[in-house]
N, C-alpha and C positions, 0 to 999 in steps of 0.2 A: 498537579492535576492540567489533564492532557485533551482537552479536546481538537474532533476529525474529523471535518463539512465533509463532507464526501460524499460515494455512491457504496447503494443500499443493491442489490442484482443476487436472486433465483437464479446459480447458475445448471444449466442444465449442460445435461456431461453423455454424450457419446462415447464408450471404448469400442477403439474395432482395431483391428491387424494389418486390414486393407486398407488405403488412403486413397477412395473414389474419384481416378479417373478423370472432367468434367464427363457432365450426361450421363455417369457410371453411375451403379445402383451398386452395392453389399450391404452383404452382412454381417452387421456389430453383433459385440463378446456380449456387451452387458450398459445400461440405460439408470440414473442419477439422477436426481434433479439434489442439489449440493446446494451448503447458506454463501456468498457471496458476492459478487462489489467492491474494489479497492479498502476506497474508503473505509464499508464494513470490518474485512477482512484489516485493514490496518485497526482499527476497536479492536477486536477479536485481540488477537495477536498482544498487544498493550496490557489483555481484560488477563487476560490468562498467561502476566507477569505476576497480576497482582501490581497495574495504576487504576489509578483515577480514570477512567476516563465516562467520557459524555462526547452525543456522536450530534450532532447535526446532519441534517437528510431529508429524505420526504419516501412515504413509504405510498399505493394504489391503492382502495379497500379493497382485494381485492381476494383472494384466496394464499398467493401466495408473500400477499405484503401482513397480514397475517402472521403466514407462521416463520415474518421477517424477527417481529417485532415482539416476540414468543421468542426468539432467540439472541435481540440482541441481551433480554427480561433474563433470559438465565449465564447470559457472560455477565453479565456484573456491572453491563454497560447506560446510562444513562440515557434512557430516550423523548426525557423532555421537547426538545426539539427535534424533530422525530416526526414529523406533517406527513398527515394522512391525502389527500389528494386523490382527485375520480381518474387522476391520467393512470396506465396499467401501471404493475410493479414492474422497474426494468427487471431487464433480463443479458444473461451471456450464451453466451450458443456457443460452448468446445468442445472441440475434439478429440479423442488420446489418444496417440499413434503413434508410438517408438520410445514411451519413454519422451514423450513429447507432447507441447497443444499445442493447439488452434484456432481465436477463441478472435467471437463476432460479438459482440454488444448491441443489444436496443434498450436507448437510453434510459427510454417513458416518462417517469417519476421522478426519476435522477434529474431530468430538466427543467424541470421544479421549484428544482430549486435557486436561489432571485435572492435580488438584491435584501428584500423581507428577513428572509430567511437570515439574512448573515446582519440585520439590521432589531431581527430579537434576537437577539446570540452574545448581541455589547458586554452585555456585562454579565457574563462567560469570558469568552477570550480576554478581557480583559485581567477573572484570576486564576487561566491562564495557563501556563512555565511554558507550554505547546500550542502552537497549535498544528496543525500537521492534513495536509491537503493531497491530488491528485488531478490529476486532470479528465476523470466523466460527470460533472457537471456545468451547464452554461461556460465557455469564455470569461463571459463575461459575472457572473459569482466569482470565478477567484479570485479578477485583478480588482477588483470589490476588495474583496474579502484581504485579500492582501494590501488593502486602503485602510480601512481600518482600523488593520494589524499590529501597523504601520500608528496610524494617531494611537493608538493605544497601548507601543509599548513592544506588542506582543513576539516572542518570536515563532520563525518557520518553520517548518520541512513540511517542504516541497519539493512531493515524488514524479519528475512527468510522461508520468502515462496514463493514457499516450500523447510524443510529442509531437504529435501535429498540433493540437493542442495545445503547446506553448507559447511565450513573448520572450526574446530578449526583456522587452524589460522587464522582466518584474525583477530580476538576478539583485537589487536594489534594497528588494523588503526582504527575501528572502535571506535564511539565520543558513539553516544547510539543505544543499541541493545532491538529487540523490539517483540520478539520472541511470542508463546501463550501459556497457560500451555503445556498442548500434544508436542508442537514440541522442548520447552524449555527441555518438559523432554528427546524425540526423539536425540536433540544436544546434552547433559550434562547427559547425565548418570546415574544426583541426584537428590536428591531431589527439589525441587524447593531454602530454602532457604538456604541449602550448593550453587546451580546455581546465586546464588541473592547473597549472601558475598561473594564471590569470584572477585563480577566486584559487586565494591557499583558504584554506579552514569553512573555504567555502562547498563547494561541489565535493561529490562521491560516490566514487564510479568503481557501482560495481561492477564486479566477473564471474558471478555464477559461481561458482564450484570450486573452483583459484579465490574466492572473498569480496577481499576493497582494494585500494586504491586512495589519498588524493597528493596533496602537497601541502606540508605545514608556511612554507616560507621560507626554506631554505631545503626541507632536500624533499623530492619522493617517498610517501611510503607506505608499502606493501604490508595490508594486510590476509596473511596465508586462507582459504580455506578450510575446511575438513569435511575431506570424501565421505562418502554416501554411499551405498548403493537407493537408488532412489526410484518413488517407486507414483509417484504426482510430482509436477514441480508446481503448479499452475500461482499457489500460494506462496511458493518463495522469497519473492520479493517481496510483496505486502512485510510478514514473518518480519522480512532483513528489516522495513522502515521500524515496525510494531516496534520490535527488538530494539534498533537502534534507536524512536524516540526517547520507549522508557528506561536509558541507561545512561543519556546526554541528562535527562531532569532525573534526574540523581546521581549527578554528585562526578558522572565518570569523565575519563579526559574524551575528546576524539577517535583515539587506537585502541583502548579500551570500551568503545560503546560501538563500534566497525569488528572486535572480537566478538565480543557478547551478538553482537547478531547474529555476525556472522557463523554462530555458532546455533541459533534459539530456525535461523534460517538450515541449517541444516538440515537437522531433528522437524523440520516444517514436511520435506519430501520424502519422510520415510513413511508414509502413510497417503493418503486415498482422497483428497476432496482442501479448496481451498484451504478452509480453517481445518482441517481432518487433522492433523497435525502438527497444529500449531501448539507449542512447548508450556510448560508449568515454569516458571522462576526455577525448582529447586531443578526438571529433570536441564535450563539450559548451562544451573553452575554443576553438577554433575560434572558433564559433556565436559565443559568445557575447566574441571578439573584435570579432565581424563588430557588434553594435552598443553599444557602449561609444561 
């Protein structure tokens, strides 16, 4: 069982062929509202693969909140510990331009995920094979959740996004740490090789379409990605994290889990929306078989 503690947002997405300069107004090509939030995205990624996943979070008592709770249920994600709060549901404003994205997150109800939320989830955490967290809920809540997980002996996968909310002293409470190259440099202030060698089999650095890498204590391991034609890269990192969590809790080695996660991420970018292209277990196995 995997417990995801994190954010649930409605993504408000604009597609444009011209990215506006400061003070400029341009015409866009399309507008969408799609479910998102790094916590919910990673939970959906696990659930689509067939994992048993529980969500700890918060939603506003508004239209977005109601819609997002319905989606969690439809995705077979247990939402018993997703609280209803008076704060507006969190949103992410996403601009898609030239096959890439720029994102502004307004946390809203996600900042109502507090220490009390973690206390309410203690029994669930104790029963979990892995807790997955990101940094779109309050920093103090993440720190408290890490303490509780350590106390209960539950492993944690921490995806440090946004990276500025990460604290270096958390590393001794994290089993798997999954920044991308930019986040790794911002957090550790050294080159990737040096950071990896300091945290063998713990630090896994994602490389976008090139795959991911880690240090196994003796050598640097590169797990190649799968080249594809991206439609929307918004959910690739979240798919990687959810798929990696699923794989390592189902007995796969780190190398096997990273390869599995790379394939899942490659499938996810082929459709629109952070959650839209997240694949089934069968789809990942089919593509994985094609590259072996």
